[in-house]
N, CA and C of each residue as an Amber inpcrd file, in Angstrom:
protein
   255
 -18.9930000  -4.4990000  -4.1830000 -18.8960000  -3.0500000  -4.7070000
 -17.5300000  -2.6070000  -4.4340000 -16.8330000  -2.8370000  -3.2460000
 -15.7170000  -1.9810000  -3.0200000 -14.6170000  -2.5490000  -3.7790000
 -14.7600000  -3.8900000  -4.5670000 -13.8030000  -4.2460000  -5.4450000
 -13.8140000  -3.3630000  -6.7000000 -15.1830000  -3.3360000  -7.1740000
 -15.6040000  -2.2270000  -8.2030000 -14.9200000  -0.8580000  -8.2090000
 -15.3000000  -0.1880000  -6.6770000 -14.8320000   1.0840000  -6.5450000
 -13.3250000   0.9420000  -6.5970000 -12.6230000   0.2770000  -6.0780000
 -11.1760000   0.0930000  -5.8720000 -10.3940000  -0.1520000  -7.0740000
 -11.1370000  -0.7770000  -8.3710000 -10.6360000  -1.2980000  -9.4210000
 -10.0300000  -2.6490000  -9.2600000 -10.2550000  -3.2820000  -8.2790000
  -9.7980000  -4.8710000  -8.2430000 -10.2640000  -5.4890000  -9.1810000
 -11.8130000  -5.3760000  -9.4710000 -12.5510000  -5.8500000 -10.2870000
 -12.9370000  -4.9030000 -11.5050000 -12.9220000  -5.5600000 -12.7610000
 -13.1700000  -4.5940000 -13.8380000 -14.5690000  -4.1470000 -13.9590000
 -14.9260000  -3.0320000 -14.3500000 -16.1890000  -2.6620000 -14.2740000
 -17.1340000  -3.1910000 -15.0980000 -18.6450000  -3.6280000 -14.6010000
 -19.3180000  -4.4370000 -15.3040000 -20.3570000  -3.5410000 -16.1390000
 -20.1620000  -2.1880000 -16.0620000 -20.8350000  -1.1320000 -17.0840000
 -19.8890000  -0.7750000 -18.2920000 -20.6110000  -0.1600000 -19.3050000
 -19.8490000   0.0170000 -20.4150000 -19.4610000   1.6130000 -20.3760000
 -20.7870000   2.2610000 -20.3850000 -20.3070000   3.8140000 -20.4460000
 -19.9170000   4.2470000 -19.0270000 -18.7200000   4.4460000 -18.8610000
 -18.0920000   4.8120000 -17.4790000 -17.0900000   5.8480000 -17.6980000
 -16.5610000   6.7410000 -16.6110000 -15.5570000   7.6100000 -17.0200000
 -14.0270000   7.1060000 -17.0030000 -13.8670000   5.9260000 -16.0880000
 -12.6750000   5.5900000 -15.9450000 -12.8460000   4.1130000 -16.3910000
 -12.2900000   3.4720000 -17.3190000 -12.0710000   2.1190000 -17.6940000
 -11.7750000   1.0350000 -16.7070000 -10.9220000   1.4050000 -15.5600000
 -10.2500000   0.8560000 -14.6660000 -11.0680000   0.5950000 -13.3490000
 -11.9680000   1.3760000 -13.0310000 -12.7060000   1.1560000 -11.5710000
 -14.2850000   2.0130000 -12.2200000 -14.9340000   1.7410000 -10.8440000
 -16.3400000   2.4360000 -11.1810000 -16.5420000   3.6850000  -9.6840000
 -16.9040000   4.6440000 -10.2640000 -17.1330000   5.8930000  -9.0510000
 -18.5170000   5.4440000  -8.6650000 -18.5290000   6.0650000  -7.4460000
 -20.0310000   5.7360000  -6.9480000 -21.0150000   6.2520000  -7.4410000
 -21.0960000   7.0910000  -8.2240000 -22.1790000   7.9480000  -8.9480000
 -22.3510000   7.0430000 -10.2590000 -21.7190000   6.1300000 -10.4230000
 -21.8850000   5.2100000 -11.6970000 -22.5270000   3.7890000 -11.0150000
 -22.8520000   3.7620000  -9.9990000 -23.4610000   2.5080000  -9.3990000
 -25.0830000   2.8860000  -8.9860000 -25.5470000   1.8210000  -8.8210000
 -27.0690000   2.2040000  -8.5280000 -27.2370000   2.4150000  -7.0140000
 -28.5660000   3.0450000  -6.8100000 -28.6140000   3.5070000  -5.2940000
 -28.5470000   2.5030000  -4.2150000 -28.8110000   1.4500000  -4.5110000
 -28.6930000   0.1460000  -3.6810000 -27.3780000  -0.2630000  -3.7910000
 -26.5450000  -0.1910000  -4.7340000 -24.9830000  -0.5180000  -4.4830000
 -24.3730000   0.5460000  -3.7870000 -24.9730000   1.7340000  -3.9800000
 -24.0620000   2.7980000  -3.3030000 -24.3330000   2.7330000  -1.6010000
 -25.3940000   2.3010000  -1.1770000 -25.8160000   2.0310000  -0.1540000
 -25.1050000   0.6120000   0.6420000 -24.9680000  -0.2300000  -0.1100000
 -24.2620000  -1.5220000   0.2650000 -22.6980000  -0.9330000   0.5950000
 -22.2920000  -0.3630000  -0.2430000 -20.6290000   0.2380000  -0.2540000
 -20.7530000   1.3980000   1.1050000 -21.6300000   2.3850000   1.1230000
 -21.5600000   3.2280000   2.2970000 -21.7470000   2.3670000   3.6310000
 -22.7020000   1.5590000   3.7490000 -23.0740000   1.0210000   4.8190000
 -21.8860000   0.0940000   5.0630000 -21.1980000  -0.7050000   4.3230000
 -20.1380000  -1.4980000   4.4570000 -18.5290000  -0.6110000   5.2550000
 -18.4210000   0.5580000   4.7520000 -17.4430000   1.6420000   5.0620000
 -17.7750000   2.2950000   6.3690000 -19.1220000   2.5860000   6.7840000
 -19.4830000   2.8730000   7.8550000 -19.2730000   1.9990000   9.0980000
 -19.9370000   0.6980000   8.7050000 -19.5600000  -0.2210000   9.5710000
 -18.2120000  -0.5850000   9.9580000 -17.1990000  -0.5280000   9.2320000
 -15.5250000  -0.9300000   9.2640000 -14.6470000   0.1270000   9.6360000
 -15.1500000   1.5130000   9.6590000 -14.4820000   2.6290000   9.6290000
 -13.1360000   2.4540000  10.8050000 -13.5780000   2.1620000  11.8640000
 -12.6270000   1.9620000  12.6910000 -11.5980000   1.0180000  12.6260000
 -12.0840000  -0.1270000  11.8580000 -11.1280000  -1.2940000  11.3570000
 -10.1910000  -0.4950000  10.2090000 -10.8300000   0.3060000   9.2490000
 -10.2340000   0.7690000   8.2400000  -8.9780000   1.7350000   8.5370000
  -9.3060000   2.5910000   9.6660000  -8.5240000   3.6820000  10.1450000
  -7.2650000   2.8810000  10.6540000  -7.6280000   2.0820000  11.5680000
  -6.7460000   1.2530000  12.2690000  -5.5310000   0.4260000  11.4870000
  -6.2010000  -0.0060000  10.3180000  -5.1830000  -0.7950000   9.3640000
  -4.2520000   0.2640000   8.6540000  -4.7860000   1.5900000   8.5040000
  -4.0790000   2.3760000   7.8150000  -3.0870000   3.0990000   8.4830000
  -3.3880000   3.3520000   9.6990000  -2.4820000   3.8310000  10.7590000
  -1.4510000   3.1790000  11.1270000  -2.1530000   1.9330000  11.7860000
  -1.5230000   0.8860000  12.7750000  -0.9760000   0.0130000  11.8790000
  -1.6440000  -0.7090000  11.1250000  -1.2190000  -2.0240000  10.3440000
  -1.7510000  -3.3080000  11.0680000  -1.2680000  -4.4760000  10.3870000
  -1.6230000  -5.6680000  11.3580000  -0.3000000  -6.5770000  11.1350000
  -0.2760000  -7.6370000  11.8160000   0.8840000  -8.5410000  12.0490000
   2.0950000  -7.9980000  12.6720000   3.0780000  -8.9420000  12.4350000
   4.2750000  -8.6980000  12.7590000   4.7090000  -7.3480000  12.7100000
   4.5220000  -6.7400000  11.7180000   5.3740000  -5.2820000  11.7580000
   4.1540000  -4.4010000  11.9940000   3.3590000  -4.2950000  12.7490000
   2.3500000  -3.3620000  12.9910000   2.9810000  -2.2280000  13.8590000
   2.6140000  -0.9660000  14.0050000   3.3100000   0.0110000  14.4880000
   2.9520000   0.1420000  15.9520000   3.8440000   0.1810000  16.7430000
   3.4450000   0.2030000  18.2940000   3.4110000   1.8070000  18.5840000
   4.0010000   2.5920000  18.0830000   4.1960000   3.9420000  18.4320000
   4.2150000   4.9880000  17.4750000   3.6490000   6.0590000  17.7210000
   3.6390000   7.5500000  16.9210000   4.1270000   8.2960000  17.2000000
   5.0950000   9.2690000  16.1850000   5.8480000  10.4950000  16.4820000
   4.7360000  11.4520000  16.5840000   4.4980000  12.4320000  17.7810000
   3.5200000  13.3770000  17.9360000   4.2460000  14.6450000  17.9480000
   4.0670000  15.8630000  17.1580000   4.5800000  17.0210000  16.8330000
   3.7030000  18.1650000  17.4550000   3.9930000  19.0790000  18.3950000
   3.0470000  20.0310000  18.7870000   3.6630000  21.3370000  18.4430000
   3.2340000  22.0440000  17.5090000   4.1790000  23.2590000  17.1490000
   3.3490000  24.5940000  18.2520000   4.3960000  25.0050000  19.0030000
   4.0470000  26.1980000  19.6180000   5.1560000  27.2830000  19.0470000
   5.7900000  28.3030000  19.7080000   6.7570000  29.1600000  19.5850000
   8.0310000  28.0690000  19.0560000   8.1020000  26.6710000  19.4350000
   9.0420000  25.8250000  19.0410000   8.2360000  24.5500000  18.9630000
   9.0530000  23.4220000  18.3920000   8.4940000  22.2150000  18.2290000
   8.6960000  21.3370000  19.0120000   7.6110000  20.9400000  19.8680000
   7.8880000  19.8590000  21.0810000   7.3360000  18.4600000  20.3940000
   7.9140000  17.5380000  20.8450000   7.7990000  16.2260000  20.0120000
   7.5830000  14.9900000  21.2730000   6.9720000  14.0690000  20.6840000
   6.9180000  12.6720000  22.1420000   6.5490000  11.7160000  21.2070000
   7.0000000  10.6190000  21.8530000   6.6640000   9.2320000  20.8480000
   5.4190000   8.8920000  21.9950000   4.4060000   8.5420000  21.4000000
   3.1030000   8.1500000  22.2330000   2.5620000   6.5130000  21.4960000
   1.8090000   5.9110000  22.4550000   1.3450000   4.5770000  22.1540000
   0.3360000   4.9460000  21.0440000   0.2750000   3.9670000  20.0920000
  -0.2570000   4.4710000  18.8270000  -1.7280000   4.1100000  19.1790000
  -2.1610000   3.3010000  20.0460000  -3.5120000   3.1850000  20.5030000
  -4.2260000   4.5730000  21.4020000  -3.1350000   5.1030000  21.7940000
  -3.5260000   6.2150000  22.8720000  -3.9260000   7.6730000  21.5760000
  -2.8570000   7.5150000  20.6670000  -2.8600000   8.3790000  19.6650000
  -4.2960000   8.2420000  18.7010000  -4.7270000   6.9590000  18.3280000
  -5.9270000   6.7310000  17.6290000  -6.9310000   7.1120000  18.5360000
  -7.2150000   6.9920000  19.8790000  -8.4040000   7.1660000  20.7170000
  -8.3510000   8.9240000  20.7680000  -7.2140000   9.4810000  20.7700000
  -7.4610000  10.8300000  20.8000000  -7.9790000  11.3320000  19.4680000
  -7.8510000  11.0230000  18.3150000  -7.9720000  11.5170000  16.9810000
  -8.9720000  10.7520000  16.4440000
C-alpha cells in the first residue's frame, strides 16, 4: 500500500485523481488500515531517517536556534534533539 501511496508502483484502479499514485481515500478501508498501522508502528524510524539518516553519512549534530531578543544557537547531539522533539 505504501508503494501505491508514494507512487513507486502504478495504481491498480482506473478511476483515480492522479495517474502516478493513489490517495488513501481511493483505497479500501482495509488497505487504509494496513497503511496507517504501518506508519504508526514505524513512526520513530521514519522520523529518525528523515532527520538523521543512516549509514556512513548520517547526521551526528543539529544546529538549534532560539529566538529571544537576540538569536542564540548551539550544536546539539542529534539524539538529544530527537528525544526533545
